[in-house]
C-alpha positions as CSV (number, residue, x, y, z in Angstrom):
1,X,-20.0,7.4,25.2
2,X,-19.2,7.4,21.5
3,X,-15.7,7.7,20.0
4,X,-14.9,9.2,16.6
5,X,-12.2,7.5,14.6
6,X,-10.8,8.4,11.2
7,X,-9.1,5.7,9.2
8,X,-6.8,6.6,6.3
9,X,-7.3,3.6,4.1
10,X,-6.6,2.1,0.7
11,X,-5.5,-1.4,1.8
12,X,-7.3,-4.6,2.3
13,X,-6.4,-4.5,6.0
14,X,-7.9,-1.0,6.3
15,X,-11.2,-2.2,4.9
16,X,-11.2,-5.2,7.2
17,X,-10.3,-3.1,10.2
18,X,-13.0,-0.6,9.4
19,X,-15.6,-3.4,9.2
20,X,-14.6,-4.6,12.7
21,X,-14.6,-1.2,14.3
22,X,-17.9,-0.2,12.7
23,X,-19.5,-3.1,14.4
24,X,-18.7,-1.7,17.8
25,X,-21.7,0.3,19.2
26,X,-19.5,3.0,20.8
27,X,-17.6,4.0,17.7
28,X,-18.4,6.5,15.0
29,X,-16.1,5.7,12.0
30,X,-15.1,7.3,8.8
31,X,-12.9,5.6,6.3
32,X,-10.9,8.0,4.0
33,X,-9.6,7.0,0.6
34,X,-7.1,9.1,-1.3
35,X,-8.9,8.6,-4.6
36,X,-6.0,7.3,-6.7
37,X,-8.0,4.3,-7.8
38,X,-10.8,5.1,-10.2
39,X,-13.1,2.3,-9.1
40,X,-12.4,1.4,-5.5
41,X,-13.9,-1.6,-3.9
42,X,-17.3,-0.7,-2.3
43,X,-16.9,0.0,1.4
44,X,-19.5,-1.0,4.0
45,X,-18.8,2.0,6.3
46,X,-19.1,5.8,6.0
47,X,-16.4,6.8,3.4
48,X,-14.9,10.0,2.1
49,X,-12.7,10.2,-1.0
50,X,-10.0,12.8,-1.8
51,X,-7.2,14.6,-0.1
52,X,-7.3,17.0,2.9
53,X,-4.8,19.6,1.7
54,X,-1.6,18.3,3.5
55,X,-1.0,18.0,7.2
56,X,-2.6,21.3,8.0
57,X,-5.8,20.4,6.2
58,X,-6.0,17.0,7.9
59,X,-5.4,18.6,11.3
60,X,-8.3,21.0,10.6
61,X,-10.5,18.1,9.7
62,X,-9.6,16.2,12.8
63,X,-10.5,19.3,14.9
64,X,-13.7,20.0,13.0
65,X,-15.0,16.5,13.4
66,X,-13.8,16.2,17.0
67,X,-11.9,13.0,16.2
68,X,-10.7,10.9,19.1
69,X,-8.3,8.8,17.2
70,X,-6.5,8.8,13.8
71,X,-5.5,5.4,12.2
72,X,-3.0,5.3,9.4
73,X,-3.8,2.1,7.5
74,X,-2.5,3.3,4.1
75,X,-0.2,1.4,1.7
76,X,3.4,0.8,3.0
77,X,4.6,3.0,0.2
78,X,2.3,6.0,0.9
79,X,5.1,7.8,2.6
80,X,3.8,11.3,2.1
81,X,0.4,10.5,3.4
82,X,1.9,8.8,6.5
83,X,4.1,11.8,7.1
84,X,1.2,14.1,6.9
85,X,-0.9,12.0,9.2
86,X,1.8,12.0,11.9
87,X,2.1,15.8,11.6
88,X,-1.6,16.3,11.6
89,X,-2.1,14.2,14.7
90,X,0.5,16.3,16.5
91,X,-1.0,19.6,15.3
92,X,-4.5,18.6,16.3
93,X,-3.5,16.9,19.6
94,X,-5.2,13.6,18.5
95,X,-3.7,10.2,19.2
96,X,-2.5,8.2,16.1
97,X,-2.0,4.5,15.5
98,X,-0.6,2.9,12.4
99,X,-1.4,-0.5,10.8
100,X,1.9,-1.6,9.1
101,X,2.0,-5.0,7.6
102,X,5.5,-6.7,7.6
103,X,7.4,-6.7,4.4
104,X,8.4,-9.9,2.6
105,X,11.6,-11.7,3.6
106,X,14.1,-13.1,1.1
107,X,13.7,-16.9,0.9
108,X,16.1,-19.5,-0.3
109,X,16.0,-19.5,-4.1
110,X,14.9,-15.9,-4.4
111,X,17.0,-13.9,-6.9
112,X,16.4,-10.4,-5.6
113,X,18.1,-7.2,-6.5
114,X,17.0,-4.5,-4.0
115,X,16.9,-0.8,-5.0
116,X,15.6,2.4,-3.4
117,X,13.1,3.6,-6.0
118,X,11.6,3.1,-9.5
119,X,14.5,4.9,-11.2
120,X,16.9,2.5,-9.5
121,X,14.7,-0.4,-10.7
122,X,14.8,0.8,-14.3
123,X,18.6,1.1,-14.1
124,X,18.9,-2.3,-12.5
125,X,17.3,-3.9,-15.6
126,X,20.5,-3.3,-17.5
127,X,21.3,-2.4,-21.1
128,X,20.4,-5.6,-22.8
129,X,16.7,-5.9,-23.7
130,X,14.7,-8.1,-21.4
131,X,11.0,-9.0,-20.9
132,X,9.9,-7.2,-17.8
133,X,6.8,-7.7,-15.7
134,X,6.1,-4.4,-14.0
135,X,3.8,-5.1,-11.0
136,X,4.0,-1.6,-9.5
137,X,0.6,-0.2,-10.3
138,X,0.6,3.0,-12.4
139,X,2.0,5.7,-10.2
140,X,5.7,5.2,-10.7
141,X,6.0,3.5,-14.1
142,X,7.0,6.7,-15.8
143,X,10.6,6.0,-14.6
144,X,10.9,3.1,-17.0
145,X,10.7,5.4,-20.0
146,X,14.4,5.9,-19.3
147,X,14.9,2.2,-20.3
148,X,12.9,1.9,-23.6
149,X,14.9,-1.1,-24.9
150,X,12.9,-3.6,-22.7
151,X,9.6,-5.2,-23.5
152,X,7.2,-4.5,-20.6
153,X,4.1,-6.2,-19.3
154,X,2.4,-3.6,-17.1
155,X,-0.3,-4.6,-14.7
156,X,-2.5,-2.1,-12.9
157,X,-6.0,-1.7,-11.5
158,X,-6.8,1.3,-13.7
159,X,-5.6,2.2,-17.2
160,X,-2.2,4.0,-17.5
161,X,-2.9,7.5,-18.8
162,X,-1.0,8.7,-20.7
163,X,0.4,5.4,-22.0
164,X,4.0,4.6,-21.2
165,X,6.4,6.2,-23.7
166,X,8.2,3.1,-24.8
167,X,7.9,1.1,-28.0
168,X,7.3,-2.3,-26.4
169,X,4.6,-2.5,-23.7
170,X,1.5,-4.7,-23.1
171,X,-1.1,-3.6,-20.6
172,X,-3.0,-5.9,-18.2
173,X,-5.9,-4.6,-16.0
174,X,-6.4,-6.7,-12.9
175,X,-7.1,-6.4,-9.3
176,X,-5.7,-8.8,-6.7
177,X,-5.4,-11.1,-4.9
178,X,-3.3,-13.1,-7.3
179,X,-2.7,-16.8,-6.8
180,X,0.8,-18.3,-7.2
181,X,-0.3,-20.8,-9.9
182,X,-1.9,-18.0,-11.9
183,X,1.2,-15.8,-11.6
184,X,3.4,-18.7,-12.7
185,X,1.2,-19.2,-15.8
186,X,1.4,-15.4,-16.5
187,X,5.2,-15.3,-16.2
188,X,5.5,-18.3,-18.5
189,X,3.0,-17.0,-21.1
190,X,4.9,-13.7,-21.4
191,X,8.3,-15.4,-21.3
192,X,9.3,-13.1,-18.4
193,X,12.9,-12.5,-17.6
194,X,12.5,-10.2,-14.6
195,X,9.8,-9.0,-12.2
196,X,9.8,-5.5,-10.8
197,X,7.8,-5.2,-7.5
198,X,7.5,-3.2,-4.4
199,X,8.0,-5.1,-1.1
200,X,4.3,-4.6,-0.3
201,X,4.0,-7.5,2.2
202,X,0.9,-9.6,2.8
203,X,-0.5,-12.5,0.9
204,X,-2.6,-10.8,-1.8
205,X,0.3,-10.0,-4.1
206,X,3.0,-12.5,-2.9
207,X,2.1,-14.9,-5.7
208,X,4.3,-13.3,-8.2
209,X,7.3,-13.5,-5.8
210,X,6.7,-17.2,-5.1
211,X,6.2,-17.9,-8.8
212,X,9.4,-16.1,-9.7
213,X,11.3,-18.1,-7.1
214,X,9.9,-21.4,-8.5
215,X,10.8,-20.5,-12.0
216,X,14.2,-19.0,-11.3
217,X,13.3,-15.6,-12.5
218,X,15.0,-12.4,-11.3
219,X,13.1,-10.0,-9.1
220,X,14.0,-6.3,-8.7
221,X,12.5,-5.2,-5.3
222,X,12.0,-1.6,-4.4
223,X,12.7,-1.1,-0.7
224,X,10.2,0.3,1.6
225,X,10.4,4.0,2.4
226,X,11.1,5.2,6.0
227,X,7.8,6.0,7.7
228,X,7.2,8.1,10.8
229,X,7.8,6.6,14.2
230,X,4.2,6.3,15.6
231,X,2.7,3.5,17.7
232,X,2.0,0.7,15.2
233,X,0.9,-2.9,14.9
234,X,1.6,-5.5,12.2
235,X,-1.9,-6.9,12.0
236,X,-5.6,-6.2,12.7
237,X,-5.9,-8.1,15.9
238,X,-3.0,-6.3,17.5
239,X,-4.2,-2.9,16.3
240,X,-7.7,-3.5,17.7
241,X,-6.2,-4.1,21.1
242,X,-4.2,-0.9,20.8
243,X,-7.4,1.0,19.8
244,X,-9.3,-0.4,22.8
245,X,-6.4,0.7,25.1
246,X,-6.2,4.1,23.5
247,X,-9.9,4.9,23.9
248,X,-10.1,3.6,27.4
249,X,-10.3,6.3,30.1
250,X,-6.8,7.1,31.5
251,X,-7.8,5.9,34.9
252,X,-8.6,2.4,33.5
253,X,-5.4,2.0,31.4
254,X,-3.1,0.9,34.2
255,X,-0.5,3.5,33.4
């Protein structure tokens, strides 16, 4: 018997999870990407790109494809997609699981200021001009136009279009993972005073946090949004076990 699974992806873990599930002979898998990245990493599983049209559209897709399971493996800050996924699963009567990597924890020596959003991060930079490393991608950087006195280094996977409306900004196109030693070199080269980052969790982008700690540089951390309360796991191994349990016949689950 074959089981149809839809993974909402966009993270390294989603790609790794998809590869492991696709290797199972009894699973038909589709990996869905939102399409926000212009040149996503090539996937080794059947993939669709683009939105569904909100929760209702996703629910319709789940019904049309006769999905047996929905997995939300999107970025920890993709709050709208996660909310739509939870609603769609309820509308369609399809089980949902989430892969949610833990956030970073403050370590001794970290000089963190925690804020709720990009606007709060821009305000937290203060009035005096500073050299700021914006490691947020390109989706939320418009908020920093409210603080044009700073000199920004903006790193993203794709070009920022339109360019940020501030007088002092340098652009850096790069895709992680980023090693701590390389991040330390980058911060020193650009004489960085403060790093602005989401609390993404994981190892791929932690290098800038560790480098800032080693150099005594301030970090403005944007807190994670509140996500729907659905069954979730912090890692791939744990989620695979939950998938096996979810797809097992009810009589075999021991419940």
